[in-house]
N, C-alpha and C positions, 0 to 999 in steps of 0.2 A: 516504606518501611516494611519488612516482613513481619508474619504474625508472632513470631517470638522477638521481636526487637531489633532486628539488625537491619542496619540501613544499606541501601543498595549505593555504592559509591558514585558522585555525581560525576558525570560528563563522560562516562564511559558507553552509554548505552544511549542512543540518539533515535528518534523516531521522526519521522518528518514527510512533507509532501513530496512531489519532484523536484529534482536540484535543478532543472533546466532555469535557466535564467538567472540564476544566483549570483550575486556580483563578486567582482575578485575580492573586494574585502571580506565576503563570507567565505570563499574558498581559503583564503589565508588564515582566518580563524579556524576552519575545521581542520587546515594541515598544521597549524603552529600551536594553537590553545587547546585543540581536543586530539591530537595527534593520531588523526584519523588511520586506520587502518585497512576498514572494510567497506564498502559500500554494497548495500543489497538492495536490488532494485525489483519488487515484485509486481511489476507494470505487464500488461500483455504486450507483446511486439507492436501491434496498431496503436497501442496510446505513447510510444516511443517514437514513432515516424516523426521527425522534426523538432524534436523535443529531449534528445540526448542528453543523459548527465554529463556536465563538464568533467574532463580529466584531472584528477586532482594527485599531484604528483606523492608517491609514497603510499597511494590507498588502492587496496586491490577490488577491482569493480565484479559483482556477481549478477547475473540476471537470473532470477529464480521466478520463473512465471508460475502464478498460483492455479490461474484460469485458464481451460481450453474451452472457447466461446462454441465450439462444435458441440459440446457436451449440452448446452441450454438450447439447442435449437432441433425442433423436432422432425423426423425423419422425413416427413412429407412436406415440409417448408422447401419453398425455393431455395437452389443454391446462394449463397453469399459469399462475396470476395470479402473476408474480415480486414484485409490489409488494406482495403480500399475506403473505409469507413473513416469518415471524421468523428469528432466528440458528439456531435447532435446523433450521427448515426448509430454509433455505439450505446449512446444513451437510449435512443429507440430500441433497438434489438434488445439491449439490457431488460428494458421494461415490458415488452411484449413477449419475452420469453419466460417471464416470471421469476427470473434471477434475483430480483430484488425483494425476494418475499422472505418471511420469516426463517426459511431453512437455507439462506445463502450462505451463512456461515459454515454450516453443517456439510454444504456442498462443496465448500472450499477445503475444508478437512479431510473429506471422504474421498475427493477425486484423486486420480493417479496424479495428476500436476500438482495438487494441493498436498498431498502426502509427500512427495520427492521433495516439494520448495521447502516445506516446514521441516523436513528432517535435515537437509540440507543446512537451513537457517540456524539451526541448533549445533549443526556440526561446526560451521564457522564462528560461531559464539564460543565453543569450548574450546577451539583451536586458537582464538585470538591471545594477543599477548595482554598481561594483565594490566598494563598502562598504557593501553592504547583504545581509541574509541572504535566502536562498529556503528554504522549508522543505517538504518532501514527505510525504504519510502515504497509508496505506489503512486498514484498520481495525486490524491488527495490526502493521502495520509491517515485515513480513519478505517476504512473498510480490511484489508488484507494487512497493512500495516497495525491498524489495530488490533485485529486478531493475532499477529504476531506476537505482540506486546503483551497482550492478556496470557498468551501462552507461557511466555517467558517469566511474565510475573508470578504467573502461578507456579512453575517450576522452582523458581526462587524463593517462594514461601509467604508472598505477600496475600494477604485474606482476601477472601471473595468480596467482600464488602467494598475494600479498597480498590480492587480492579474494578470492579460495577461501578464505581463514584468516579473514577478515572475516565471510564468509557463514557459514562453519561455526559461527563464535560463535553467530550467529542460530539456526541450526537445532537447536542443544544446548539453547537455550532454548524453541524451538518444540516439544521432544518435551514438555515441562512442560506447556504450553499444550493441546497436542493430548490429552493425557491429562484434562486439565481438561475439554474438550470433551467427549470419550467417555464421562465419569462423567454429565455432564449429561443427554447423549442415552440412558444407561441409566436414568438415576433418570425422565427424562421417558417412556420408554418403559413403564416398570414402571407409573408413574403412569396410561397411557394403558390398560394391561390392565385394572388392578382394576375 
């Protein structure tokens, strides 16, 4: 609900994690129940390898990369082939680069990639049909996707407290995911040492 009491129409703005692996039933729901018009994918190209979004008839796909990983690697660091990294490699590089620090979101917004991506995001929303849904996602559906949702909710007049409450709920869930990633990193490290 907006600060002045207006409600955002249900089912037109869909925020989610990656679509790779969704069921045929889910695709049918997106297509028929939500009348999906646009899919916006905020993932980096390396995150998309082997996990492309399904083709959904009637929905236009947009890849809007928010992050250029080379922005987060120091000039004196050894060259990295970003496209060869798996999830563990991306996570390790992300942690080593300091990308997960408190300024991460500001970095997303201030980078050339981020400015272009979020600008295009709003243009897609503005141009969308009033009775058709727009879905946006990244890999986990929380950081880039959550930032896009925060920007959109703010533009629609939702109070800062409601926006923060919405995002805080995702971060509580995020603690569980981060613990799982940490466990995977430890297990992989142990396997490498053996």
